[in-house]
Every structure is written in structure tokens, then in C-alpha cells.
C-alpha positions as CSV (number, residue, x, y, z in Angstrom):
1,M,5.4,19.8,8.0
2,T,4.0,23.4,8.7
3,K,5.5,24.5,12.0
4,S,2.6,26.8,12.9
5,L,0.2,23.8,13.2
6,R,1.6,22.4,15.7
7,A,0.2,22.8,19.3
8,P,-0.3,21.9,22.5
9,A,-3.2,20.2,23.9
10,D,-4.3,22.8,26.1
11,R,-7.7,24.0,27.2
12,F,-10.1,24.9,24.1
13,D,-13.3,26.2,24.0
14,T,-15.0,24.2,21.6
15,E,-17.6,26.6,20.8
16,V,-15.2,28.8,18.8
17,L,-15.4,26.3,16.3
18,G,-19.3,26.1,16.2
19,M,-18.6,29.6,14.8
20,H,-17.6,28.7,11.4
21,W,-17.5,24.6,11.5
22,I,-20.3,22.2,11.0
23,P,-19.0,18.6,11.6
24,L,-22.0,16.5,9.9
25,P,-22.1,12.0,10.6
26,S,-23.1,10.9,7.1
27,S,-25.6,9.2,9.1
28,D,-27.4,12.0,10.7
29,E,-30.3,12.8,8.2
30,D,-32.4,15.5,10.1
31,T,-29.0,17.9,10.4
32,A,-28.2,17.3,7.0
33,A,-31.9,18.4,5.8
34,V,-32.1,21.3,8.7
35,L,-28.1,22.8,6.9
36,R,-30.1,22.1,3.5
37,E,-32.8,24.2,4.3
38,R,-31.3,26.8,6.0
39,L,-27.7,27.0,4.3
40,G,-28.3,25.6,1.5
41,V,-26.2,22.7,1.9
42,D,-26.9,20.1,-0.5
43,F,-24.6,16.8,-0.2
44,T,-26.9,15.0,-2.8
45,T,-25.6,16.3,-5.3
46,L,-21.9,16.0,-5.5
47,R,-20.0,15.1,-8.1
48,D,-16.3,13.5,-8.8
49,G,-14.1,16.4,-8.2
50,V,-13.9,20.2,-7.0
51,T,-18.0,22.1,-7.5
52,A,-19.9,24.5,-7.0
53,H,-23.7,24.9,-5.7
54,G,-25.1,27.7,-4.1
55,D,-23.2,29.7,-1.9
56,F,-20.6,26.4,-1.3
57,T,-18.1,24.7,-3.1
58,Y,-17.8,21.2,-2.3
59,L,-14.0,19.0,-2.0
60,P,-14.5,15.5,-1.7
61,V,-11.3,14.2,-0.4
62,T,-10.6,10.6,0.0
63,V,-8.6,9.6,3.7
64,N,-6.3,7.3,4.7
65,Y,-5.4,7.3,8.8
66,C,-3.6,4.7,10.7
67,R,-6.2,3.8,14.0
68,G,-3.4,1.3,15.7
69,E,-1.3,-0.7,12.9
70,R,-4.6,-1.3,10.7
71,V,-5.0,1.3,7.8
72,E,-8.8,2.7,7.5
73,R,-10.0,4.5,4.6
74,E,-12.7,7.6,4.4
75,T,-14.8,9.8,2.0
76,I,-14.8,13.3,3.5
77,V,-16.9,16.0,1.5
78,F,-15.8,19.7,2.4
79,A,-18.7,22.1,1.7
80,L,-17.1,25.4,2.2
81,G,-18.6,28.4,2.2
82,T,-17.7,31.9,2.8
83,E,-19.0,32.1,6.9
84,F,-19.1,28.2,7.1
85,V,-17.5,25.3,6.4
86,V,-19.4,21.9,6.5
87,T,-18.1,18.5,6.9
88,L,-19.3,15.6,5.9
89,Q,-17.8,12.3,7.6
90,P,-18.3,9.2,8.9
91,A,-18.6,10.2,12.7
92,E,-18.0,12.8,15.1
93,P,-15.6,13.1,16.5
94,F,-13.2,12.1,13.5
95,L,-9.6,10.8,14.5
96,P,-7.5,12.1,11.9
97,F,-9.3,15.7,12.3
98,E,-8.1,15.8,16.3
99,T,-4.3,16.7,15.4
100,A,-6.5,19.9,13.3
101,I,-8.4,20.5,16.8
102,A,-5.3,20.8,18.9
103,A,-3.9,23.1,16.5
104,M,-6.5,25.3,15.9
105,R,-6.2,25.1,20.0
106,R,-3.5,27.3,19.9
107,D,-4.1,29.6,16.5
108,A,-6.7,31.8,16.4
109,T,-5.8,32.6,13.2
110,L,-7.4,29.4,12.1
111,T,-10.6,29.7,14.0
112,G,-11.7,32.9,12.9
113,S,-12.9,32.0,9.6
114,S,-13.9,29.2,7.6
115,Y,-11.1,28.9,5.4
116,G,-8.6,29.0,8.2
117,V,-10.7,25.8,9.9
118,T,-10.7,24.5,6.2
119,F,-6.6,24.8,6.2
120,A,-6.5,22.9,9.4
121,L,-8.1,20.4,8.3
122,L,-6.1,19.8,5.2
123,W,-3.5,19.8,7.1
124,A,-4.8,16.8,9.4
125,L,-5.7,15.2,6.7
126,N,-2.2,15.5,5.0
127,D,-0.6,14.8,8.3
128,A,-2.2,11.7,8.4
129,S,-1.2,10.5,4.8
130,D,2.4,10.7,6.0
131,R,1.2,8.8,9.0
132,V,0.4,6.2,6.7
133,L,3.8,6.4,5.5
134,R,5.2,5.5,8.3
135,W,3.3,2.7,8.7
136,V,4.2,1.7,4.9
137,G,7.8,2.3,6.0
138,R,8.1,0.1,8.7
139,T,5.8,-2.5,6.3
140,L,8.6,-2.2,3.7
141,E,11.5,-2.8,6.0
142,A,10.0,-5.5,8.1
143,Q,9.8,-7.7,5.0
144,R,13.1,-6.7,3.9
145,D,15.1,-8.3,6.6
146,I,12.5,-11.5,6.4
147,L,14.3,-11.8,2.2
148,D,17.8,-10.6,3.7
149,A,17.8,-13.6,6.6
150,A,16.7,-15.9,4.8
151,T,19.3,-14.7,2.0
152,A,21.9,-15.4,4.9
153,E,21.0,-18.4,6.5
154,H,19.6,-20.4,3.1
155,G,21.4,-19.2,0.7
156,N,18.7,-19.8,-1.7
157,G,15.7,-17.6,-1.4
158,L,12.7,-17.7,0.8
159,G,10.3,-21.1,0.8
160,A,7.2,-21.1,-1.2
161,G,5.2,-20.9,1.5
162,P,6.8,-17.2,3.1
163,A,7.4,-15.9,0.3
164,R,4.0,-16.1,-1.1
165,E,3.3,-14.1,2.2
166,V,6.1,-11.7,1.9
167,I,4.5,-11.2,-1.7
168,Y,0.9,-10.5,-0.3
169,R,2.3,-8.1,3.0
170,L,3.7,-6.1,0.1
171,G,0.8,-6.2,-2.9
172,A,-1.4,-4.7,0.3
173,A,1.5,-2.0,1.3
174,E,1.2,-1.4,-2.7
175,R,-2.0,-0.7,-2.7
176,V,-2.5,1.2,0.5
177,V,0.5,3.6,-0.7
178,A,-1.4,3.4,-4.6
179,R,-4.6,5.2,-2.2
180,V,-2.8,7.2,-0.3
181,R,-1.5,9.2,-4.1
182,E,-5.2,9.5,-4.8
183,T,-5.3,11.2,-1.4
184,Q,-2.6,13.5,-2.7
185,A,-4.2,14.7,-5.6
186,Q,-7.3,15.4,-4.1
187,L,-5.7,17.3,-1.3
188,A,-3.1,18.9,-3.6
189,A,-7.1,20.2,-5.5
190,A,-8.7,21.4,-1.9
191,A,-5.0,23.2,-0.9
192,R,-4.9,25.0,-4.1
193,H,-8.6,26.0,-4.5
194,L,-8.1,28.2,-1.0
195,D,-4.9,29.0,-2.6
196,V,-7.2,30.9,-5.9
197,D,-9.5,31.9,-3.4
198,Y,-9.7,35.7,-2.2
199,A,-11.6,35.3,0.5
200,A,-9.2,32.6,2.0
201,Q,-6.3,35.1,1.0
202,T,-7.9,37.7,2.9
203,S,-8.3,36.0,6.2
204,G,-5.0,36.2,7.8
205,L,-4.0,33.0,6.2
206,G,-1.1,34.5,4.1
207,E,1.9,32.4,2.3
208,R,0.7,29.4,4.6
209,I,-1.4,28.0,2.2
210,G,1.8,28.1,-0.4
211,S,3.1,26.1,2.8
212,L,0.5,23.4,2.9
213,V,1.0,23.0,-1.1
214,A,4.0,22.2,-0.6
215,D,3.6,19.9,3.0
216,I,0.9,18.0,0.3
217,E,3.2,17.8,-2.7
218,G,6.3,16.9,-0.2
219,V,3.9,13.7,0.9
220,A,2.9,12.9,-2.4
221,R,6.8,12.6,-3.4
222,R,7.3,10.3,-0.7
223,A,4.3,8.0,-1.4
224,E,6.2,7.3,-5.3
225,R,9.3,6.9,-3.5
226,E,7.1,3.9,-1.4
227,H,5.4,3.1,-4.1
228,D,9.0,2.1,-6.3
229,G,10.8,0.7,-3.2
230,L,7.7,-1.6,-2.1
231,R,7.5,-3.0,-5.9
232,F,11.2,-3.8,-6.5
233,L,11.3,-5.6,-3.2
234,A,7.9,-7.6,-4.2
235,Q,10.4,-8.5,-7.5
236,T,13.0,-9.3,-5.6
237,A,10.7,-11.8,-3.4
238,T,9.3,-13.3,-6.7
239,A,12.9,-13.8,-7.9
240,C,13.6,-15.6,-4.2
241,L,10.4,-18.0,-4.8
242,G,11.3,-18.9,-8.3
243,V,15.0,-19.9,-7.5
244,R,13.5,-22.2,-4.6
245,Q,11.1,-22.9,-7.6
246,S,14.2,-23.8,-9.6
247,G,16.2,-25.5,-7.5
248,I,13.4,-28.2,-6.7
249,L,12.6,-28.5,-10.3
250,R,16.8,-29.4,-11.0
251,L,16.5,-32.2,-8.0
252,H,13.1,-33.9,-9.7
253,T,14.9,-33.8,-13.1
254,G,18.0,-35.7,-11.5
255,V,16.3,-38.2,-9.6
256,V,14.2,-39.2,-12.5
257,A,17.4,-38.9,-15.0
258,V,18.9,-41.1,-12.4
259,F,16.2,-44.0,-12.0
260,L,13.8,-44.2,-15.1
261,P,16.8,-45.7,-17.5
262,P,17.4,-47.9,-14.8
263,T,13.7,-48.7,-14.3
264,V,13.2,-49.0,-18.3
265,L,16.0,-51.2,-18.7
266,A,15.1,-53.7,-15.9
267,A,11.5,-53.8,-17.8
268,S,13.3,-54.8,-20.7
269,Y,16.1,-57.0,-19.4
270,A,12.7,-59.2,-17.6
271,A,11.0,-58.9,-21.2
272,E,13.8,-60.3,-23.1
273,F,14.3,-63.5,-20.4
274,T,11.0,-63.8,-19.7
275,W,10.5,-64.5,-24.2
276,L,14.6,-66.1,-24.6
277,P,14.6,-68.0,-20.8
278,R,18.1,-70.0,-23.5
279,L,20.2,-66.9,-23.2
280,D,23.4,-66.8,-21.3
281,P,22.1,-64.7,-17.9
282,I,26.1,-63.7,-17.1
283,P,27.3,-62.1,-21.0
284,A,23.6,-60.4,-20.7
285,L,24.2,-59.4,-16.9
286,F,27.0,-57.4,-18.2
287,V,25.3,-55.8,-21.2
288,F,22.6,-54.8,-19.0
289,V,25.1,-53.1,-16.2
290,V,26.8,-51.1,-18.5
291,V,24.2,-49.8,-20.3
292,T,22.1,-48.7,-16.9
293,A,25.6,-47.0,-16.0
294,L,25.5,-45.0,-19.3
295,A,21.7,-43.8,-19.0
296,A,22.1,-42.6,-15.3
297,A,25.4,-41.0,-16.1
298,V,24.9,-39.3,-19.6
299,P,22.0,-37.1,-17.6
300,L,23.8,-36.2,-14.8
301,H,26.7,-35.1,-16.5
302,Y,24.2,-32.6,-18.7
303,L,22.7,-31.4,-15.1
304,G,26.2,-30.7,-14.1
305,R,26.9,-28.3,-16.7
306,G,23.6,-26.6,-16.3
307,E,24.4,-26.1,-12.9
308,R,28.0,-24.3,-13.5
309,R,26.4,-22.4,-15.6
310,T,24.1,-20.4,-13.6
């Protein structure tokens, strides 16, 4: 991450932020009306992607961030002008922006213009994505440990219930990573807009915008790797479930192979004695035992050959 943004939480005059940054909670319709009238900021005309309307450029970003062990998702819209940046956000304060405020306590360049504030806020959202990927990494390791422990203990994979639980958790984590990848694409578009904007280039940020773009792309590559790891582990869990179900199926097949033929032959033998009561029981019983043994041995022989092949 960009080293120059790591700042201690010392005393900071929030009025400095108010010179160039206006946070707008999405539920505050009165303030939104005032901003629309005085500055021309109109969030009702939003479209997908980066758009320009009047004196402002609108940069939407869908944010993923950790609140404890829970991953939450919100949409932020930056209305970036030469003097002010207005952020349409779910609440004030907004948790991911606390990192940016801590960074701006130290660096006057970040509070000296709307572009510096936007730079700091985009960096904070990228940092939030990075934290989400750390959560995904912990989830991935925990589920991998479960699979490894089950294989070491039983040798034939997880039971159906635990395997489905692992697959469910991996699927949930994979959906989170997919959303992070979407966020990184939006962050990259917003950061590149700063990079090509002449006013941003003359605001004292210099090459730091390029470093921010590189940081965003680095998190995007990490998200891609995590996505591949999750999919591979989900396939492994599915294979473990298949091994267990296959073993159960073979067991049921063996039971049927052993007990069905004698049952059928016993029924036939009883029917023969019912219809032919004068038949000598000793030779008939001998024939019955031999045929029953063959009927049980043949399917077991083929099942054993199948086990050796696998």
C-alpha cells in the first residue's frame, strides 16, 4: 500500500476537511436539495460508470468492508469538482473512511484540494478491499484445515453434512471475492480519472496517483488468486463428498448382492415345496444351499474386482 498515507491518529481539525469535502448521508434529502441548488450536485441523474454532469464528475464505487467478522457492502458515489468533492454515502461517519481521515491528519497535501481528499478516500476504499481479502484468506485456510483433518482421520473425505457446510462457506467467500473484483475495477476507473485530470496533476499529488493505481491493481490480482484458490478447494470438497457417497453406494450394493439372491431363492424353494409336497427335502436342500452360495459369491467377486481397480 502507499506508505505516505499511513498516519498516526493525532489531533486533527475537522474544519480543514470541510473546506473541500462534503459527506452526504443518503437519507439526508434536505441537504441534498441544498447542494443541488447551490453547487449543482445532482445525484438523481446518476448512470453506471464514470459520468460528467455540469461542473462535477460522478464516480460510483461499490464498497466491500469488514465490520468485525462480517463483510458488508455499500455503494458510494463521488461527485468530484474543482473545489469540492461530495460523497453520497449510507451514513456519516462511514467506517471505511475513518482510515482516510487518519491519513489526512498528517498530510496537508491531501486536505489542500478536492482531488487530495478524493485520493485519500479512494486509497481507504482500496485498503478496505485488502482487509476483506485477508478475511477471505482466513476463511480459505480454515476450510482447508477442515478438509485436511478429515482426510487424515478418516482417509475417505468428509461426511455429507460437513462437506456441504464447507462447500457453502467456500461459495459465500467466492461471491465476496467476485464483488471485490468488481469494486477494484470501479476504483481503478476512478483513480485513472484523477490521473488524467489536469487539476489533479497540479494539486501536489504528483506520482502518488500512479502509485494508487498500482496498489488497486495489486489488490485486484490478489483477489483473482484468492478466487482461483476458493474454486480449487470447493472442487476438492465436492470430490470428498463424492468419495463418501461412492463408498455408501458400494456398501448398499454389496448388501443387496448378498441378501437379495438368497431371499429370492428361498421364496422359490418355499413355492416348490408348496406345489410339490412329495419332493424329497434332502437333495432339494443341498441344491438350494449350493445355488445360494454361488448367487452370493459371484456378485461379491465382481465387487471385489471393482474395489481393486479403484
